[in-house]
Every structure is written in C-alpha cells, then in structure tokens.
MARNUKE-904930 format. One record per residue: x, y, z of N, C-alpha, C in turn; residue in three letters. Coordinates in steps of 0.2 Angstrom, whole numbers, plus 5000, padded with zeros to 4 digits. Example, Ala and Ser with C-alpha at 12.3 -4.5 7.8 and 13.67 -1.06 7.14 Angstrom:
% MARNUKE-904930
506649725039506249785039506649845039ala
506449895035506849955036506450005039ser
***
This chain:
% MARNUKE-904930
403852865093404252835088404852875087met
405452845087406052885086406152905079ser
406452965078406452995071407153035071asp
407553025067408253055066408153125064thr
407553145062407353215060407253255066arg
407253225072407153265078407753285081asn
408353265078409053285080409153355077ile
409253405082409353475079410053495081lys
410353535076410953565076410953635073ile
411453675074411453735071411453795075gly
411653855073411653915076410953945077ala
410954005081410354035082410354115081cys
409854145080409854215080409554235087arg
409854295090409754315097409354385096val
408754385099408354445100408254465107phe
408454525109408354555115407954615115phe
407354615118406954675118406654685110gly
406654635106406454635099407054665095gly
407654675097408154695093408654635092val
408754625085409254575083409954595085asp
410254555089410954565092411554545087leu
411354515081411754505076412154435077gly
412754435074413154375073413454355080phe
413554295081413854265087414554225085thr
414954215090415554175089415654125094gln
415654065093415754005098415153975100gly
414553995098413953965100413653995106gly
412953995106412554015112412453955116val
412553965122412453915127411853925132glu
411453885133410853895138410953845143val
410853865150410953815155410353825160ser
409953775161409453775166409653735172val
409653765178409853725184409253725189thr
409253665192408653655197409053635204thr
408853665209409153645216408553615220glu
408753555223408153525227408453505234thr
407953495238408053465244407853395245his
408253355246408053275247407853265254lys
407253235255406953225261407053145263ile
407353145269407453075272407253075279met
407053015281406752995288407152945291val
407152945297407552895301407352825299asp
406652815298406452745297406652715291gln
406852755286407152725280407852745279phe
408252755284408952765283409052825279gly
409552815274409752865269409352865263lys
408852825263408452815257408052885256thr
408052915250407652975249406952955248ile
406552985252405752975252405453025248val
405753085247405353135243405953185241asp
405753225236406253275234405853345232glu
406053395235405653465234406153515230ile
405853545225406153595221406253655225ile
406853675226406953745230407053805225leu
407353785219407453845214407553815208ser
407453855203407553845196407853905192arg
408353905189408653965186408853945179asn
408853995174409053985167409454045166ile
410054035162410454085159410654065152asp
410854115148411054105142411654145141ala
412254115138412854145137412954155130lys
412954225128412954245121413554285119val
414054255115414654285113414454325107pro
414354395108414154435102414854455098leu
414754445092415354455087415254525084ala
414654555084414554625082414654675088glu
415254695089415354745095415154815093thr
414554825091414354895089414154935095thr
414154995093413855045098413155025101ile
412755005096412054995098412054935102glu
412454875101412454825105412754835112asn
413254885112413454905119412954935123leu
412554975120411955005124411454955126val
411354905122410854855123411154805129asn
411754795130411954745135412254785141ile
412254845142412554885147411954925151met
411654895156411054935159411355005161pro
410955045160411055115161411455155156gly
411755125151412155155146411755205142ala
412055255140411655315136412055325130val
411655325124411955335118411755415116leu
412355445115412255515112412455525105ser
412055555101412255555094412255635092gln
412655645087412755715085412555715077thr
412155755075411955765068411455715065gly
411155675069410755615067410055635066ala
409755615061408955625060408655555058thr
408155545062407755475061407355485055tyr
407355435051406955425045406255415047ala
405755445043405055445045404655445039ser
403955435041403455435035402755425038gly
402255435034401555425037401155385033asn
400655345036400155315033399455355035ile
399155375030398555425031397955395029thr
397455395033396755365031396255425030tyr
395955425024395455475022394755445022thr
394755375023394055345023394155285027ala
393655255030393655195033393655135028val
394155085029394255035024393654985024pro
393554945019393154895018393454825020val
393154785025393454725027393754685022thr
394454665023394754615019395054645012gly
394954715011395154735005395654795006thr
395654825011396154875013396754845016gly
397354845013397954825016398554875016thr
398954865021399554915022400154865022val
400654875018401254835018401754875021thr
402054855027402554885030403154845030val
403654875027404354835027404254765024asn
403854755019403754695016403254645019gly
402954665025402454625028401754655027ile
401254615025400554645023400154635029val
399754695031399354705036398654715033phe
398154675035397454685032396954715037thr
396554755035395954785039395354735039ala
395154715045394654665045394154695051met
393454675050392954685055393154645061thr
393354585060393554545066394154505064leu
394754545067395354515065395454445069pro
395854395065395954335068396654315067thr
397054355065397854345064398254405066ala
398854385068399254445070399354505065pro
399354485059399454535054398754565051asn
398254565055397654595054397454645059gln
397154695057396954745062396254765061phe
395954785067395254805067395054865063ala
394454865059394254925056393854965062ile
394055025063393655065068393055095066gly
392755135070392055165069392255225064ala
392855255064393055305060393755305058asn
394055345054394755345052395255345058ile
395055385063395455395069395555325072ala
395055295074395055235077395355175073ala
395255175066395655135062396355145062thr
396555205062397355215062397655195069ala
397255205074397455185081397555115081ala
397055075078397055005078397654975074asn
397855005069398454985065399055005068leu
399155065072399755075075399855025081ala
399255005084399354965090399554895088ala
399254875082399454805079400254805077thr
400454865074401154865072401654865078leu
401454905083401854905089401854835092glu
401354795092401354735095401654675091ala
401754685085401954635080402654605081tyr
402654545082403354515084403754495078asp
404054545075404554525069405054585069asp
405654565068406154625068406154665062pro
405754645057405654695051405254745053ala
404754735058404354785060404554825067ile
404854785071405154815077405654865077asn
405954875071406454925071406154995070val
405455005070405155075069404655075075ala
404455135076403955155081403355185077ser
402755165080402055185076401655225081tyr
401455285079401055325084400455355079val
399855345082399255365078399055435081ala
398855485076398555545078398055565073thr
397355565076396855575071396855515066ala
396855525060396855475055397555455052gly
398055475055398755465053399155425057val
399555375054400055335058400755365056val
401055395061401755415060402255355061ala
402655345056403155285057403855315057val
404155305063404855325064405355275065thr
405855275061406355215061406755235068tyr
406855185072407155185078407955195079asp
408255185073408955195073409255245068gln
409555305071409755355066410555325065ala
410755345058411455325057411455255054gly
412055245052412155175048412555135052gly
413055085049413455045053413855075058pro
414155035062414555065067415255105065asp
415455085059416055105056415955165051ser
415355175049415155235045414555265046ala
414555335048413955365050413655405044tyr
413555375038413355415033412655395030val
412555325029411855305027411455285032val
410855315032410255295037409855245034ala
409955185038409555125035408855135035ala
408555175039407855195039407555215032gly
407955245028407755275022407555215017asn
407755155018407555095014406955055017ala
406655085023406155045026405455065021phe
405155015019404655025014403955025017thr
403555065013402755075014402455065008leu
401855035008401355025002400655015005ala
400155025000399455015002399154994996val
398554964997398054944992397354964994ser
396954974990396254994992396155064992gly
395555094993395455164993395455195000thr
395555255001395455285007396055285011gly
396655265009397255255013397855275008val
398355315010398955335006399555335011thr
400155335008400755335012401155395009val
401555415013401955475012402455465006ser
402655405005403155385000403255305000gly
403655284995403755214995404255195000ala
404655235003405055225009405055275014thr
405255265020405355325024405855365022leu
405955425024406355475021406655525027ser
407155555025407455605030407955585034gly
408155515034408555495039409355515037gly
409655535042410355565041410755535046val
411355495044411755465049412055515054gly
412255495060412555535064413255545062ala
413555605064414255625062414655595068thr
414355585074414755555079414255525084ser
414555475087414055435092414555425098arg
414255425104414655415110414155375115thr
414455325118414055285123414355305130val
413955325135414155345142413955285146thr
414355255150414255195154414355215161val
413755215165413855235172414055165176pro
414155175183414255115187413655085188thr
413055115188412355085189412255045195ala
412655075200412555035207411855045209val
411554995212410854985215410354985209asn
410554975203410054965198409754905198thr
409054895198408654835197408654805190ser
408954755189408954725183408354695181leu
407954675186407254655184406854715181leu
406954775184406554825182406654845175ala
407254825172407454845165407454775161leu
407154725164407154665160406754665154ala
406954625148406654625142406554555140gln
406154545135406154475132406754455128glu
407054395130407554365126407354305122leu
407454305115407254255111407854225107val
407854155108408354125104408054085098leu
408154105092407754075086408254045082his
408153975081408553935076408653965069pro
409353975067409454005061409153975055gln
409053905056408853865050408053885048ile
407753905053407053915052406853995050leu
406353995046406154065044405854105050pro
405854175049405654215055404954205057ser
404554175053403854165055403754105059ser
404254055059404153995062404453995069asp
404053995074404254005081404253935084his
404253875081404053815084404653785088ser
405253815087405853795091406153855095gln
405753905095406053965099406053955107asp
406653975110406653975117406654045119leu
406154055123405954125125405954135133val
406354185135406354205142406054275142ile
405454275145405054335145405354395148pro
405654375154406054425158406754405159leu
407154445155407954425155408354495155ala
408854485158409354545158410054525159asn
410554565158411254555159411554615163thr
411954595167412254645171412754685167ala
412954665161413454695157414154675157gly
414454645152415154625152415454635145ala
416054645144416354655138417154635139met
417354595134418054585134418354595127gln
418854645127419154665121419854635120phe
419954605115420654585113420854615107ala
421354665108421554705103422154665100tyr
422054615096422554565094422454565086gln
422954545083422954545075422454485073val
422454425076422054375074421554355079glu
421254395082420754385087420254435087lys
419554415086419054455086418854485093glu
418554545093418354575099417654545100arg
417454525106416854495108416554525114ile
415854535114415454545120415254485123phe
415554455128415354395131414754415136asn
414154405134413554425138413254365141val
413054365147412754315151412054345153ser
411554315150410854335152410554295157phe
410254325162409854285167409154295167asn
408754245168408054245167407754255174gly
407154295175406854305181406054285180tyr
405854255185405154225185404654285185pro
404054275181403454315182403154315189asn
403154375192402954375199402154355200ala
401754355194401054325195401054255193thr
401354235187401254165185401754115187thr
402354145188402954105190403354075184gly
403054095178403354075172404154095171glu
404554055170405254065169405454075162leu
405254025158405454025151404953975147phe
404953985141404553935137404953915131ser
404653855128405053835122404453815117tyr
404553835110404053825105403553875104gly
403153865099402653915098402353905091gly
401953955088401753945081402153985077gln
***
C-alpha cells in the first residue's frame, strides 16, 4: 500500500572508519551502476533472450565543508599527521570485584553499559570469571560498539583496569588550546568498580600540527579500506533503519581549494566501494 511517509528527503551524516566527517555542502550523492551483457541468438534476431550481470559498482560523492587537518588525513591515503605539544586525554575504569549480573553499570560518554552473565544487547558485556576477564570483556565491547560517542576513544584492558584514551589531541583546526577529550565522561554504579574521575583528564592541545602527504604510488586502496556509513540526519544515532553502509570503501584523495571571498573551501571526496572477497557483499541498506 502506498504511503506518503515513505518519501524521504534530507541531509545525512557521513562516518568513515567510525569517524564523523562533519558538515557537507551541496548534498551527498550515491551512485550504483550495473554493467550487463545482453545475450542474443540468430534464431530470435535482435531480441534479447537473457542478460548477464558483468559488474556492479557503488560510489559516494561527499563534499566536505569542514576542511580540517583531521579530515585531510582521513581522505588522503598515506597522509601522516605530526603534532607538537599534544597530550591525549585519558582515564581508567578499575574493577576491584566481579560485578553482579544486571547491577554493575559503566557509563561511557553518556552511554550505559551493563555487566551481564549472558549479554543480549550491544551495550551489555559479559561478566568474567575474575576482574581481569571482566575488564577485558568491557574493553572489547567498547571497542566494537558502533557509536561515534564511543569510537572517539580507545580501550585497552590490563589486569582489572580498562585504560581509556581519547583518540584526538588538540581542539578545533583553528585553535590548538582546548583538548575535547577532557570533556569525555565516565561514571559507574554498583560496587567493585571505580573510575579515575568524572571525565578524562590531561588532554593538552597541540601547539602546532602538520600533515605530510606522499605521492602514495602503488598504494592498495583496498588494503586501507574502511567502513563508510551514510546516516540520515533526521534519525537519532541509535536508529540505523535507513543507513547505507559500504563495509569496504576508500578514496584516492582529492581536494579543491577556492581562496575566494564568497566561496567555501571544500574537500570533494569520491568514495568507491569494494566487494568482500569471501561473501561478495558490496553494500547494505537498513538495519536496527
């Protein structure tokens, strides 16, 4: 049955390798092309009797309006970011006792993770046989969790301690003073688990940052491919029902700067998708 609510419009957020690439200008365009071979036989003249798919390709054109140093590194394969005076914000989640199922929670940057004997949801982690195993399970859950609020940090378990390190030192591209990681929050409930503080700490912005871009000749883009996700802006981060996901995507790198009074600088990025060598999957649409 037709329903006008099925008509979708609006901008999307773009995530590459779990990193939000920020604002776009002019719209994101996705193109899926399929090449076929039409089969004809003499007995039917020029009538097509069958058609065989030879190839299918997908690409996404993303005009990035945030021409930051971080985005330049993300879209230029082989690019290297050097920072001077930068310190990454960090903190710890420490277990002193094995939690009781359903009662011990850890809130990381606003998202609650619950210790369970048998986890059934992405934001639940398994209670281990001891504090070391429990910490390792929490770290693994955080590393695998698909949300930009969590992806901006790294999680490493040692003994009963999960070390949390913000992945970006420094602040906005125009000011290297405030480290955003210092606002990344940690909290716990229940007994036997503590945090180093209400937020990560120690983050100091870089005094200078430089991106070095090589020619990258003979670089395999497939070897460096990451997941590209286009998420409709109108939907909350937890709703993936209209996400377009290219599991293996990359860009050769492109930028066009217009140093003009009334024209923004744009990174015009074209991402190409590559098939999974085992399953043949090229892209997917929708999810939970």
